[in-house]
Backbone of each chain as ProteinMPNN parsed JSONL, in Angstrom:
{"seq_chain_A": "MIKILFFALLRDKIGKSSIEIDREEISVKEIKTYISEEYNIPSCMSMLTSINEDYATDEDIVKKGDTVALIPPVGGG", "coords_chain_A": {"N_chain_A": [[31.204, -40.139, 108.033], [28.888, -42.64, 106.923], [28.07, -44.03, 103.873], [25.086, -45.008, 102.29], [23.819, -46.881, 99.697], [21.083, -47.059, 97.41], [19.348, -49.09, 95.098], [17.432, -49.706, 92.104], [14.332, -51.248, 92.778], [14.37, -50.602, 95.436], [15.384, -48.007, 95.556], [13.334, -46.717, 94.227], [11.246, -47.119, 96.062], [12.194, -45.819, 98.365], [12.762, -43.337, 97.415], [15.085, -41.955, 97.012], [18.571, -42.093, 95.997], [20.653, -42.482, 97.712], [21.743, -42.336, 101.173], [23.275, -40.768, 104.046], [24.798, -41.809, 107.041], [25.661, -40.869, 110.321], [27.936, -42.374, 111.887], [30.443, -44.096, 113.766], [30.955, -46.811, 113.715], [29.043, -49.594, 112.648], [26.932, -52.445, 112.41], [26.168, -54.479, 109.506], [23.701, -55.657, 109.746], [22.462, -53.97, 111.595], [22.233, -51.681, 110.042], [20.454, -52.579, 108.073], [18.201, -53.045, 109.687], [17.658, -50.457, 110.526], [17.004, -49.185, 108.051], [14.832, -50.734, 107.319], [12.98, -50.089, 109.337], [12.875, -47.267, 109.348], [11.994, -46.623, 106.757], [9.954, -48.326, 106.401], [10.307, -50.908, 105.114], [10.31, -53.988, 105.245], [11.277, -56.073, 103.666], [13.892, -55.537, 103.077], [15.491, -56.704, 104.943], [16.201, -59.252, 104.143], [17.762, -58.837, 101.975], [20.73, -58.89, 99.894], [23.937, -57.48, 100.629], [26.562, -55.019, 100.219], [29.889, -54.015, 101.106], [31.897, -51.412, 100.297], [31.866, -52.282, 97.59], [32.207, -55.057, 97.747], [30.661, -58.189, 98.432], [28.892, -58.552, 101.49], [28.307, -59.829, 104.85], [25.621, -60.101, 107.271], [26.797, -59.819, 109.733], [29.081, -58.399, 109.368], [31.135, -55.515, 109.997], [30.638, -52.118, 109.488], [32.535, -49.264, 108.773], [33.264, -45.802, 109.505], [33.379, -43.774, 106.613], [33.092, -45.87, 104.854], [31.285, -47.357, 102.076], [28.118, -48.597, 101.741], [25.935, -50.892, 100.135], [22.576, -51.779, 99.516], [21.366, -54.617, 98.039], [18.944, -55.329, 95.918], [17.11, -58.202, 94.58], [18.902, -59.387, 91.792], [18.903, -58.886, 88.195], [20.289, -59.168, 85.785], [21.716, -59.735, 82.461]], "CA_chain_A": [[29.89, -40.576, 107.558], [28.778, -43.906, 106.19], [27.138, -43.817, 102.767], [24.274, -46.182, 101.965], [23.276, -46.739, 98.345], [19.865, -47.812, 97.075], [19.18, -49.291, 93.663], [16.254, -50.364, 91.532], [13.048, -51.097, 93.469], [14.594, -49.98, 96.74], [15.488, -46.567, 95.328], [11.978, -46.252, 93.905], [10.438, -47.109, 97.286], [12.716, -44.839, 99.318], [12.669, -42.041, 96.754], [16.401, -41.363, 96.787], [19.535, -43.13, 95.643], [21.589, -42.74, 98.804], [21.673, -41.526, 102.384], [24.486, -40.877, 104.846], [24.547, -41.868, 108.481], [26.817, -40.382, 111.087], [28.317, -43.375, 112.897], [31.831, -44.566, 113.662], [30.871, -48.246, 113.41], [27.693, -50.164, 112.729], [26.923, -53.716, 111.669], [25.284, -54.507, 108.339], [22.355, -55.978, 110.229], [21.895, -52.759, 112.198], [21.846, -50.794, 108.936], [19.225, -53.134, 107.487], [17.109, -52.812, 110.631], [17.36, -49.026, 110.464], [16.299, -48.9, 106.785], [13.551, -51.429, 107.389], [12.058, -49.363, 110.232], [12.764, -45.858, 108.941], [11.241, -46.483, 105.504], [8.932, -49.37, 106.382], [10.601, -51.871, 104.049], [10.821, -55.198, 105.912], [11.957, -56.979, 102.727], [15.33, -55.25, 102.972], [16.222, -57.553, 105.89], [16.727, -60.453, 103.468], [18.545, -58.468, 100.784], [22.187, -58.956, 99.941], [24.555, -56.177, 100.86], [28.002, -54.937, 99.945], [30.676, -52.948, 101.71], [32.931, -51.006, 99.332], [31.71, -53.097, 96.372], [32.353, -56.502, 97.965], [29.538, -58.734, 99.187], [29.1, -58.565, 102.937], [27.315, -60.588, 105.619], [24.939, -59.284, 108.28], [27.66, -59.632, 110.907], [30.219, -57.526, 109.04], [31.099, -54.186, 110.602], [30.865, -51.004, 108.574], [33.225, -48.19, 109.485], [33.212, -44.444, 108.96], [34.044, -43.661, 105.313], [32.711, -46.988, 103.981], [30.062, -47.261, 101.291], [27.315, -49.824, 101.813], [24.803, -50.922, 99.21], [21.585, -52.838, 99.646], [21.27, -55.171, 96.689], [17.708, -56.077, 95.662], [17.355, -59.326, 93.667], [19.476, -58.897, 90.543], [18.223, -59.395, 86.997], [21.089, -58.856, 84.596], [21.83, -60.726, 81.398]], "C_chain_A": [[29.984, -41.935, 106.866], [27.715, -43.702, 105.113], [26.387, -45.115, 102.466], [23.585, -45.956, 100.629], [22.044, -47.608, 98.152], [19.737, -47.919, 95.564], [17.806, -49.86, 93.354], [15.003, -50.156, 92.404], [13.199, -50.419, 94.825], [14.693, -48.459, 96.602], [14.113, -45.977, 95.026], [11.129, -46.127, 95.172], [10.87, -45.994, 98.226], [12.672, -43.43, 98.733], [13.993, -41.308, 96.646], [17.436, -42.467, 96.583], [20.583, -43.372, 96.72], [21.246, -41.897, 100.023], [23.025, -41.632, 103.085], [24.1, -40.966, 106.306], [25.836, -41.569, 109.233], [27.137, -41.356, 112.212], [29.773, -43.749, 112.698], [31.853, -46.008, 113.165], [29.432, -48.705, 113.533], [27.712, -51.48, 111.962], [25.963, -53.61, 110.485], [23.85, -54.763, 108.799], [21.681, -54.754, 110.864], [21.454, -51.761, 111.119], [20.534, -51.269, 108.319], [18.016, -52.853, 108.388], [16.676, -51.347, 110.587], [16.546, -48.69, 109.214], [14.897, -49.501, 106.817], [12.528, -50.628, 108.197], [11.81, -47.934, 109.753], [11.86, -45.685, 107.708], [10.144, -47.535, 105.358], [9.111, -50.345, 105.208], [11.177, -53.143, 104.686], [11.613, -56.111, 104.977], [13.457, -56.718, 102.641], [16.152, -56.108, 103.933], [16.841, -58.776, 105.203], [17.561, -60.117, 102.229], [20.044, -58.665, 101.003], [22.728, -57.542, 100.143], [26.01, -56.204, 100.415], [28.603, -53.834, 100.803], [31.812, -52.648, 100.747], [33.016, -51.964, 98.144], [32.02, -54.58, 96.524], [31.161, -56.995, 98.774], [29.882, -58.851, 100.665], [28.067, -59.485, 103.591], [26.719, -59.663, 106.675], [25.837, -58.942, 109.468], [28.822, -58.681, 110.63], [30.02, -56.121, 109.619], [31.481, -53.124, 109.567], [31.506, -49.872, 109.371], [33.043, -46.861, 108.754], [33.981, -44.38, 107.634], [33.698, -44.779, 104.341], [31.44, -46.654, 103.191], [29.36, -48.612, 101.311], [26.241, -49.753, 100.734], [23.869, -52.044, 99.597], [21.261, -53.311, 98.232], [19.945, -55.929, 96.538], [18.01, -57.229, 94.689], [17.788, -58.842, 92.276], [18.784, -59.527, 89.332], [18.966, -59.084, 85.718], [21.047, -59.963, 83.554], [20.749, -60.573, 80.354]], "O_chain_A": [[31.016, -42.31, 106.31], [26.603, -43.259, 105.401], [26.988, -46.187, 102.397], [22.863, -44.976, 100.443], [21.964, -48.73, 98.653], [19.989, -46.957, 94.839], [17.123, -50.412, 94.217], [14.657, -49.021, 92.729], [12.284, -49.749, 95.304], [14.156, -47.716, 97.423], [13.767, -44.893, 95.496], [10.387, -45.159, 95.34], [10.035, -45.306, 98.813], [12.557, -42.449, 99.468], [14.022, -40.151, 96.228], [17.211, -43.621, 96.947], [21.322, -44.354, 96.656], [20.554, -40.883, 99.925], [23.831, -42.499, 102.748], [23.182, -40.281, 106.758], [26.931, -41.962, 108.83], [26.675, -41.193, 113.342], [30.277, -43.72, 111.575], [32.66, -46.376, 112.311], [28.696, -48.259, 114.413], [28.432, -51.611, 110.972], [25.067, -52.765, 110.465], [22.907, -54.153, 108.295], [20.483, -54.534, 110.689], [20.436, -51.085, 111.263], [19.624, -50.477, 108.073], [16.947, -52.473, 107.909], [15.485, -51.038, 110.607], [15.53, -48.0, 109.294], [13.919, -48.876, 106.407], [11.369, -50.5, 107.802], [10.675, -47.456, 109.755], [11.074, -44.741, 107.623], [9.489, -47.623, 104.319], [8.191, -50.571, 104.421], [12.39, -53.351, 104.669], [12.506, -56.835, 105.418], [14.212, -57.577, 102.186], [17.365, -56.233, 103.769], [17.88, -59.275, 105.634], [18.013, -61.016, 101.52], [20.547, -58.614, 102.126], [22.055, -56.551, 99.86], [26.609, -57.268, 100.256], [27.938, -52.866, 101.173], [32.601, -53.534, 100.417], [34.099, -52.396, 97.751], [32.09, -55.295, 95.525], [30.699, -56.313, 99.689], [31.001, -59.2, 101.039], [27.08, -59.87, 102.964], [27.245, -58.581, 106.938], [25.661, -57.914, 110.122], [29.474, -58.21, 111.563], [28.901, -55.616, 109.714], [32.497, -53.226, 108.88], [31.086, -49.56, 110.485], [32.718, -46.811, 107.567], [35.104, -44.875, 107.544], [33.969, -44.669, 103.145], [30.644, -45.8, 103.579], [29.938, -49.635, 100.943], [25.702, -48.682, 100.454], [24.311, -53.134, 99.964], [20.928, -52.516, 97.352], [19.841, -57.068, 96.992], [19.058, -57.227, 94.043], [17.128, -58.0, 91.665], [18.155, -60.579, 89.445], [18.36, -58.775, 84.693], [20.414, -60.999, 83.755], [20.71, -61.338, 79.39]]}, "seq_chain_B": "MFEITNNPINIENVVKKVVRREAGAITTFIGTVREFTLGKKTLYLIYEAYDKMAIKQFEAIDKEVKEKWGDVKIAITHRVGKLEISDIAVVIAVSTPHRKDSYAANEYIISRIKEIVPIWKKEHWEDGQMWVGDQLQKKSYTNGKPEVIND", "coords_chain_B": {"N_chain_B": [[38.486, -55.199, 79.664], [36.063, -55.608, 80.763], [32.925, -54.083, 80.854], [30.444, -51.597, 81.464], [27.901, -50.075, 79.775], [26.152, -47.233, 78.395], [25.513, -47.169, 75.821], [24.637, -48.607, 72.554], [25.803, -51.971, 72.037], [28.754, -52.929, 70.433], [29.269, -55.814, 68.863], [31.49, -56.991, 67.609], [33.637, -55.569, 68.62], [33.767, -56.497, 71.238], [34.343, -59.189, 70.852], [36.852, -58.991, 69.622], [38.496, -58.414, 71.755], [39.201, -60.829, 72.907], [40.62, -62.236, 71.096], [43.426, -64.181, 70.253], [46.615, -65.765, 69.784], [46.796, -68.294, 70.933], [44.271, -69.275, 70.944], [41.786, -71.566, 69.805], [39.199, -71.476, 69.542], [36.433, -69.287, 69.699], [33.717, -68.329, 71.559], [30.631, -66.603, 71.421], [28.244, -65.027, 73.353], [25.111, -63.566, 73.019], [22.922, -61.613, 74.601], [19.564, -60.785, 74.314], [16.733, -58.501, 74.231], [13.681, -59.877, 75.017], [10.422, -60.186, 73.619], [8.038, -61.426, 74.622], [7.267, -62.65, 77.819], [6.308, -65.313, 79.688], [3.832, -65.113, 78.415], [3.259, -62.457, 78.594], [3.382, -59.222, 77.213], [6.223, -57.381, 76.601], [7.079, -53.96, 76.499], [9.338, -52.298, 76.63], [12.599, -52.305, 78.249], [14.219, -51.191, 81.244], [17.488, -51.081, 82.162], [19.665, -51.145, 84.957], [22.694, -50.514, 86.708], [24.999, -51.138, 89.4], [27.637, -49.79, 88.844], [30.462, -49.803, 89.555], [30.663, -51.935, 91.357], [29.635, -53.967, 89.789], [31.59, -54.303, 87.825], [33.641, -55.241, 89.455], [32.518, -57.68, 90.19], [32.391, -58.951, 87.716], [35.09, -59.331, 87.401], [35.519, -61.114, 89.478], [34.106, -63.304, 88.515], [35.665, -63.855, 86.294], [37.936, -64.792, 87.538], [36.937, -67.145, 88.712], [36.32, -68.59, 86.407], [38.828, -68.954, 85.28], [39.948, -70.568, 87.228], [38.434, -72.842, 86.886], [38.645, -73.588, 84.151], [41.176, -72.938, 83.32], [43.189, -71.983, 80.812], [41.741, -69.456, 79.698], [40.272, -66.686, 78.101], [38.328, -63.874, 78.708], [35.679, -61.564, 77.854], [33.357, -59.105, 78.751], [30.528, -57.16, 78.071], [28.009, -55.136, 79.259], [24.922, -53.626, 78.703], [23.227, -50.668, 79.871], [20.322, -48.67, 80.787], [17.608, -47.547, 78.661], [16.195, -50.159, 76.842], [15.039, -51.498, 73.805], [12.793, -53.963, 72.299], [14.57, -56.771, 71.111], [16.973, -55.425, 71.233], [20.454, -55.502, 72.154], [21.468, -56.684, 75.232], [23.572, -57.8, 76.621], [26.909, -58.876, 75.912], [29.028, -61.605, 75.722], [32.23, -62.742, 75.337], [34.375, -65.46, 74.791], [37.511, -66.957, 74.717], [39.34, -69.921, 74.032], [41.766, -72.616, 73.896], [40.494, -74.95, 72.907], [37.209, -75.921, 71.664], [35.165, -76.972, 73.376], [35.607, -76.147, 76.035], [35.285, -73.461, 75.682], [32.557, -73.122, 75.027], [31.431, -74.135, 77.407], [32.495, -72.467, 79.422], [31.463, -70.031, 78.631], [28.691, -70.342, 78.989], [28.645, -70.748, 81.717], [29.465, -68.242, 82.604], [27.297, -66.479, 81.928], [25.34, -67.547, 83.559], [26.406, -67.045, 86.098], [26.473, -64.26, 86.029], [23.779, -63.687, 86.245], [23.406, -64.431, 88.823], [25.225, -63.09, 90.623], [25.965, -60.472, 89.835], [25.483, -57.034, 90.319], [23.082, -55.935, 88.661], [20.1, -54.636, 87.448], [16.748, -55.044, 86.148], [13.951, -53.333, 84.796], [10.815, -54.142, 83.879], [8.657, -52.96, 81.416], [5.302, -52.924, 80.728], [2.175, -52.917, 78.84], [0.26, -52.454, 80.759], [1.544, -51.688, 83.068], [4.488, -51.714, 85.258], [7.506, -53.237, 86.477], [10.189, -53.992, 88.69], [12.282, -56.626, 87.987], [13.338, -59.343, 89.71], [15.818, -61.829, 89.662], [14.823, -65.19, 89.816], [16.571, -66.883, 90.997], [17.705, -65.547, 93.112], [15.842, -65.588, 95.044], [16.09, -67.635, 96.722], [17.486, -68.258, 99.96], [20.678, -67.19, 100.973], [22.893, -69.101, 102.699], [25.213, -68.225, 103.911], [24.874, -65.574, 103.8], [25.672, -64.321, 101.505], [26.171, -64.526, 97.904], [27.147, -67.711, 96.738], [30.534, -68.383, 96.213], [32.107, -70.073, 93.807], [34.716, -72.287, 93.908], [35.811, -74.609, 93.033]], "CA_chain_B": [[37.787, -56.451, 79.296], [34.716, -55.582, 81.351], [32.381, -52.753, 80.613], [29.017, -51.283, 81.562], [27.77, -48.95, 78.855], [24.82, -46.703, 78.088], [25.373, -47.14, 74.362], [24.498, -49.919, 71.903], [27.044, -52.75, 72.118], [29.334, -53.411, 69.186], [29.639, -57.21, 69.147], [32.84, -57.296, 67.124], [34.624, -54.982, 69.532], [33.899, -57.374, 72.404], [35.02, -60.404, 70.381], [38.261, -58.664, 69.35], [39.263, -58.378, 73.007], [39.655, -62.163, 73.329], [41.393, -62.85, 70.016], [44.835, -64.417, 70.618], [47.229, -66.843, 68.994], [46.603, -69.596, 71.594], [42.868, -69.681, 70.858], [41.284, -72.318, 68.659], [37.749, -71.28, 69.554], [35.847, -68.136, 70.394], [32.252, -68.36, 71.594], [30.034, -65.306, 71.753], [26.854, -65.062, 73.788], [24.451, -62.27, 72.853], [21.634, -61.606, 75.304], [18.719, -59.753, 73.707], [15.463, -58.232, 74.923], [12.602, -60.733, 74.511], [9.146, -59.469, 73.645], [7.024, -62.052, 75.479], [7.693, -63.482, 78.931], [5.128, -65.95, 80.28], [2.631, -64.63, 77.739], [3.068, -61.026, 78.796], [4.121, -58.467, 76.198], [7.108, -56.326, 77.083], [7.229, -52.822, 75.579], [10.772, -52.009, 76.682], [13.215, -52.563, 79.548], [15.24, -50.279, 81.753], [18.529, -51.754, 82.947], [20.434, -50.276, 85.833], [23.792, -51.256, 87.338], [25.93, -50.531, 90.356], [28.743, -49.969, 87.889], [31.753, -50.13, 90.149], [30.591, -53.281, 91.918], [29.404, -54.899, 88.675], [32.906, -54.586, 87.231], [34.344, -56.093, 90.427], [31.939, -59.028, 90.119], [32.873, -59.537, 86.452], [36.466, -59.777, 87.675], [35.413, -62.312, 90.317], [33.69, -64.389, 87.612], [36.855, -64.144, 85.493], [38.81, -65.609, 88.382], [36.306, -68.465, 88.819], [36.44, -69.256, 85.105], [40.23, -69.372, 85.112], [40.178, -71.697, 88.132], [37.747, -74.033, 86.376], [39.05, -74.005, 82.802], [42.58, -72.634, 83.045], [43.571, -71.044, 79.769], [40.518, -68.84, 79.167], [40.26, -65.23, 78.091], [36.923, -63.488, 78.571], [35.309, -60.147, 77.804], [31.913, -58.932, 78.991], [29.983, -55.801, 78.041], [26.571, -55.115, 79.575], [24.332, -52.309, 78.46], [22.204, -50.191, 80.805], [19.458, -47.633, 80.223], [16.38, -48.049, 78.034], [16.414, -51.082, 75.735], [13.835, -51.908, 73.082], [12.757, -55.382, 71.921], [15.676, -57.241, 70.258], [18.249, -54.759, 71.536], [21.428, -56.361, 72.833], [21.696, -56.277, 76.628], [24.886, -58.264, 77.085], [27.73, -59.691, 75.005], [30.112, -62.31, 76.418], [33.131, -63.437, 74.412], [35.306, -66.353, 75.491], [38.424, -67.71, 73.847], [40.08, -71.034, 74.658], [42.437, -73.417, 72.869], [39.563, -75.921, 72.307], [35.849, -75.364, 71.68], [34.276, -77.409, 74.471], [35.839, -75.258, 77.171], [34.774, -72.14, 75.335], [31.098, -73.184, 75.211], [31.098, -74.353, 78.815], [32.836, -71.268, 80.196], [30.546, -68.952, 78.266], [27.407, -70.569, 79.659], [28.892, -70.532, 83.143], [29.548, -66.791, 82.851], [25.972, -65.833, 81.931], [24.644, -68.015, 84.764], [26.951, -66.318, 87.247], [26.036, -62.854, 85.946], [22.405, -63.632, 86.763], [23.421, -64.686, 90.267], [26.024, -62.25, 91.537], [26.342, -59.136, 89.371], [24.415, -56.085, 90.651], [22.42, -55.286, 87.528], [18.659, -54.83, 87.621], [15.939, -54.612, 85.004], [12.562, -52.974, 85.046], [9.971, -54.474, 82.733], [7.524, -52.063, 81.171], [4.241, -53.54, 79.951], [1.102, -51.965, 78.518], [-0.552, -52.163, 81.942], [2.312, -51.453, 84.3], [5.933, -51.874, 85.237], [7.999, -53.889, 87.681], [11.578, -54.457, 88.759], [12.274, -58.08, 87.958], [14.467, -59.988, 90.369], [16.005, -63.184, 89.197], [14.289, -66.191, 90.75], [17.694, -67.501, 91.702], [18.028, -64.848, 94.35], [14.783, -65.72, 96.047], [16.564, -68.561, 97.748], [18.308, -67.526, 100.912], [22.06, -67.631, 100.993], [23.158, -69.482, 104.088], [26.294, -67.416, 104.492], [24.539, -64.166, 103.642], [26.088, -63.779, 100.216], [26.156, -65.57, 96.885], [28.24, -68.679, 96.837], [31.631, -68.253, 95.262], [32.505, -71.449, 93.505], [36.164, -72.32, 93.707], [36.33, -75.909, 92.57]], "C_chain_B": [[36.333, -56.435, 79.78], [34.162, -54.175, 81.307], [30.878, -52.711, 80.875], [28.838, -50.035, 80.706], [26.321, -48.509, 78.676], [24.51, -46.798, 76.596], [25.151, -48.538, 73.786], [25.846, -50.646, 71.877], [27.491, -53.167, 70.72], [29.917, -54.805, 69.442], [31.097, -57.482, 68.784], [33.92, -56.729, 68.044], [34.846, -55.848, 70.772], [34.685, -58.629, 72.002], [36.522, -60.153, 70.189], [39.133, -58.708, 70.609], [39.806, -59.743, 73.403], [40.441, -62.895, 72.231], [42.847, -62.995, 70.457], [45.337, -65.65, 69.886], [46.966, -68.226, 69.594], [45.19, -70.143, 71.376], [42.581, -70.49, 69.602], [39.781, -72.152, 68.554], [37.401, -69.981, 70.268], [34.34, -68.342, 70.374], [31.758, -66.987, 72.009], [28.596, -65.534, 72.191], [26.291, -63.66, 73.648], [23.09, -62.356, 73.535], [20.791, -60.462, 74.765], [17.392, -59.605, 74.467], [14.331, -58.997, 74.242], [11.263, -60.006, 74.633], [8.143, -60.082, 74.629], [7.665, -62.886, 76.581], [6.456, -63.987, 79.646], [3.837, -65.339, 79.723], [2.396, -63.14, 77.856], [3.973, -60.225, 77.859], [4.927, -57.33, 76.821], [7.189, -55.215, 76.042], [8.696, -52.424, 75.487], [11.284, -52.308, 78.089], [14.118, -51.403, 79.941], [16.228, -51.113, 82.569], [19.284, -50.719, 83.761], [21.534, -51.11, 86.49], [24.438, -50.437, 88.44], [27.287, -50.746, 89.693], [30.026, -50.508, 88.516], [31.773, -51.568, 90.706], [30.386, -54.325, 90.822], [30.737, -55.288, 88.031], [33.707, -55.501, 88.161], [33.827, -57.534, 90.374], [32.297, -59.715, 88.807], [34.284, -60.088, 86.664], [36.475, -61.04, 88.543], [35.024, -63.524, 89.462], [34.876, -64.822, 86.743], [37.791, -65.088, 86.255], [38.253, -67.045, 88.509], [36.512, -69.271, 87.539], [37.864, -69.767, 84.896], [40.575, -70.541, 86.031], [39.57, -72.981, 87.583], [38.313, -74.537, 85.051], [40.489, -73.622, 82.429], [42.79, -71.559, 81.994], [42.337, -70.465, 79.07], [40.686, -67.331, 79.178], [38.822, -64.779, 77.854], [36.763, -61.959, 78.491], [33.792, -60.064, 77.963], [31.559, -57.455, 78.85], [28.483, -55.889, 78.297], [26.047, -53.706, 79.374], [23.341, -51.959, 79.56], [21.413, -49.055, 80.143], [18.236, -48.267, 79.584], [16.701, -48.928, 76.834], [15.085, -51.52, 75.131], [13.916, -53.415, 72.769], [13.861, -55.669, 70.898], [16.98, -56.463, 70.434], [19.157, -55.723, 72.292], [21.707, -55.826, 74.235], [23.096, -56.655, 77.088], [25.595, -59.048, 75.98], [28.877, -60.282, 75.825], [30.949, -63.024, 75.366], [34.138, -64.226, 75.229], [36.226, -67.011, 74.476], [39.202, -68.738, 74.666], [40.81, -71.787, 73.539], [41.467, -74.361, 72.145], [38.111, -75.534, 72.575], [34.996, -75.751, 72.874], [34.401, -76.498, 75.693], [35.221, -73.885, 76.933], [33.253, -72.076, 75.512], [30.746, -73.263, 76.699], [31.357, -73.096, 79.645], [31.852, -70.14, 79.898], [29.195, -69.119, 78.971], [27.522, -70.34, 81.169], [28.856, -69.037, 83.463], [28.157, -66.15, 82.883], [25.164, -66.293, 83.15], [25.112, -67.25, 85.994], [26.565, -64.835, 87.228], [24.646, -62.725, 86.571], [22.348, -63.852, 88.269], [24.072, -63.573, 91.087], [26.305, -60.819, 91.078], [25.2, -58.144, 89.62], [23.934, -55.266, 89.444], [20.936, -55.624, 87.669], [17.934, -54.441, 86.349], [14.505, -54.365, 85.42], [11.792, -53.256, 83.771], [8.862, -53.436, 82.608], [6.54, -52.753, 80.249], [3.185, -52.48, 79.619], [0.352, -51.538, 79.782], [0.272, -51.971, 83.214], [3.796, -51.683, 84.127], [6.384, -52.53, 86.53], [9.484, -54.203, 87.571], [11.551, -55.976, 88.867], [13.526, -58.612, 88.619], [14.598, -61.389, 89.833], [15.534, -64.158, 90.263], [15.399, -66.806, 91.592], [17.932, -66.845, 93.049], [16.935, -64.95, 95.4], [15.141, -66.761, 97.089], [17.417, -67.772, 98.735], [19.729, -68.074, 100.88], [22.459, -67.884, 102.433], [24.267, -68.648, 104.717], [26.078, -65.924, 104.239], [25.015, -63.541, 102.36], [26.119, -64.887, 99.181], [27.379, -66.47, 97.019], [29.301, -68.391, 95.782], [32.2, -69.644, 95.043], [33.992, -71.488, 93.164], [36.678, -73.625, 93.12], [36.48, -75.955, 91.066]], "O_chain_B": [[35.488, -57.165, 79.262], [34.832, -53.208, 81.67], [30.144, -53.647, 80.558], [29.547, -49.046, 80.893], [25.391, -49.308, 78.792], [23.386, -46.54, 76.166], [25.441, -49.537, 74.444], [26.895, -50.022, 71.717], [26.705, -53.69, 69.93], [30.919, -54.956, 70.14], [31.837, -58.114, 69.539], [34.978, -57.332, 68.224], [35.958, -55.929, 71.294], [35.578, -59.071, 72.725], [37.352, -60.989, 70.545], [40.328, -58.995, 70.548], [40.775, -59.82, 74.158], [40.872, -64.033, 72.42], [43.437, -62.047, 70.975], [44.548, -66.476, 69.427], [46.917, -69.218, 68.867], [44.938, -71.328, 71.596], [43.044, -70.173, 68.506], [39.159, -72.624, 67.602], [37.989, -69.628, 71.291], [33.746, -68.51, 69.309], [32.371, -66.302, 72.829], [27.819, -66.166, 71.476], [26.899, -62.686, 74.092], [22.211, -63.092, 73.087], [21.228, -59.311, 74.752], [16.998, -60.48, 75.238], [14.053, -58.8, 73.059], [11.005, -59.308, 75.613], [7.479, -59.363, 75.377], [8.513, -63.735, 76.305], [5.652, -63.203, 80.148], [2.885, -65.084, 80.46], [1.443, -62.611, 77.283], [5.165, -60.507, 77.729], [4.382, -56.442, 77.476], [7.347, -55.482, 74.851], [9.229, -52.237, 74.394], [10.497, -52.537, 79.008], [14.699, -50.728, 79.092], [15.85, -51.768, 83.541], [19.51, -49.59, 83.327], [21.324, -52.284, 86.795], [24.424, -49.207, 88.413], [27.98, -51.733, 89.942], [30.59, -51.511, 88.078], [32.748, -52.303, 90.552], [30.903, -55.438, 90.916], [30.975, -56.458, 87.731], [34.373, -56.428, 87.701], [34.599, -58.485, 90.496], [32.486, -60.931, 88.78], [34.626, -61.165, 86.174], [37.32, -61.919, 88.371], [35.541, -64.624, 89.655], [35.065, -66.011, 86.489], [38.35, -66.034, 85.7], [38.998, -68.021, 88.424], [36.831, -70.46, 87.573], [38.073, -70.874, 84.398], [41.383, -71.4, 85.679], [40.109, -74.07, 87.783], [38.449, -75.742, 84.841], [40.957, -73.951, 81.339], [42.593, -70.372, 82.254], [41.942, -70.921, 77.997], [41.183, -66.761, 80.15], [38.169, -65.239, 76.918], [37.59, -61.193, 78.985], [33.048, -60.854, 77.382], [32.214, -56.597, 79.441], [27.774, -56.635, 77.621], [26.649, -52.727, 79.817], [22.69, -52.841, 80.118], [21.789, -48.552, 79.084], [17.866, -49.391, 79.92], [17.398, -48.499, 75.914], [14.139, -51.864, 75.841], [14.956, -54.048, 72.95], [14.058, -54.912, 69.948], [17.993, -56.822, 69.833], [18.692, -56.635, 72.975], [22.123, -54.68, 74.409], [23.728, -55.923, 77.85], [24.966, -59.782, 75.218], [29.596, -59.568, 76.524], [30.426, -63.824, 74.59], [34.683, -63.739, 76.22], [35.759, -67.562, 73.479], [39.648, -68.489, 75.786], [40.495, -71.606, 72.363], [41.58, -74.562, 70.936], [37.809, -74.898, 73.585], [34.187, -74.95, 73.342], [33.398, -76.129, 76.305], [34.709, -73.242, 77.849], [32.723, -71.114, 76.068], [29.871, -72.543, 77.18], [30.53, -72.711, 80.472], [31.457, -69.391, 80.792], [28.631, -68.153, 79.485], [26.611, -69.809, 81.804], [28.284, -68.623, 84.471], [27.87, -65.355, 83.779], [24.392, -65.515, 83.711], [24.302, -66.855, 86.833], [26.356, -64.228, 88.278], [24.37, -61.788, 87.32], [21.361, -63.502, 88.916], [23.54, -63.162, 92.118], [26.833, -60.025, 91.856], [24.073, -58.38, 89.185], [24.31, -54.111, 89.241], [20.572, -56.76, 87.973], [18.419, -53.624, 85.567], [13.932, -55.065, 86.254], [12.076, -52.686, 82.717], [8.212, -53.086, 83.594], [6.884, -53.126, 79.127], [3.274, -51.327, 80.042], [-0.132, -50.41, 79.874], [-0.259, -52.083, 84.319], [4.299, -51.827, 83.013], [5.725, -52.398, 87.561], [9.976, -54.618, 86.522], [10.878, -56.537, 89.733], [14.64, -58.368, 88.155], [13.599, -62.061, 89.579], [15.805, -63.982, 91.451], [15.19, -67.197, 92.741], [18.314, -67.508, 94.013], [17.089, -64.454, 96.516], [14.585, -66.783, 98.188], [17.998, -66.744, 98.386], [19.939, -69.282, 100.773], [22.375, -66.996, 103.281], [24.254, -68.398, 105.922], [26.982, -65.113, 104.44], [24.793, -62.351, 102.135], [26.097, -66.066, 99.536], [28.476, -66.032, 97.365], [28.992, -68.182, 94.608], [32.701, -70.293, 95.962], [34.455, -70.806, 92.25], [37.849, -73.729, 92.753], [36.904, -76.973, 90.518]]}, "name": "protein", "num_of_chains": 2, "seq": "MIKILFFALLRDKIGKSSIEIDREEISVKEIKTYISEEYNIPSCMSMLTSINEDYATDEDIVKKGDTVALIPPVGGGMFEITNNPINIENVVKKVVRREAGAITTFIGTVREFTLGKKTLYLIYEAYDKMAIKQFEAIDKEVKEKWGDVKIAITHRVGKLEISDIAVVIAVSTPHRKDSYAANEYIISRIKEIVPIWKKEHWEDGQMWVGDQLQKKSYTNGKPEVIND"}
């Protein structure tokens, strides 16, 4: 399984903090497209992402066992 | 040296982490909850972090700071959860042999936190609430992620 984490406004919109998808391999862009369509959140296409706590690009490949996070605009400090 | 906490931050404990014989200066930045933003009254804030990744990004910032200023020791503690007006959200302590580097590195760190560390805040007002994204992130990153400055 691949775990996908949601934070802040994304978690509020989706109504849960994570989901799991059953895939061997998938690109970050494919994950974004899936979330965008499944939950009707087009803004997630431009969000930053991470794979296993490191920033990722849309072209990066996520593998079984990885944890992906969609990172809405941050506001720390 | 890097911590995300649900509890009030003890400033002195953060400062103590950077005390060392080589230091001639320690700067401390204390970020607090402001009551009015653009004329709008904040009642309280909720901070949330992706803890594990936030710590990793603090470590990345540490690396950048050491590349830029060399002999620098830093400590960062960021609070999450519900914060009232004037509560401390973040404390950054920096020690260096000389003061100019300490001031510069400290300001650099808070700027980078606002850019790359996965921490979010929800503003609560009398008439509503909203997750506030830093304006910095509204620009698009050409390589799909925040720029890591190495120079």
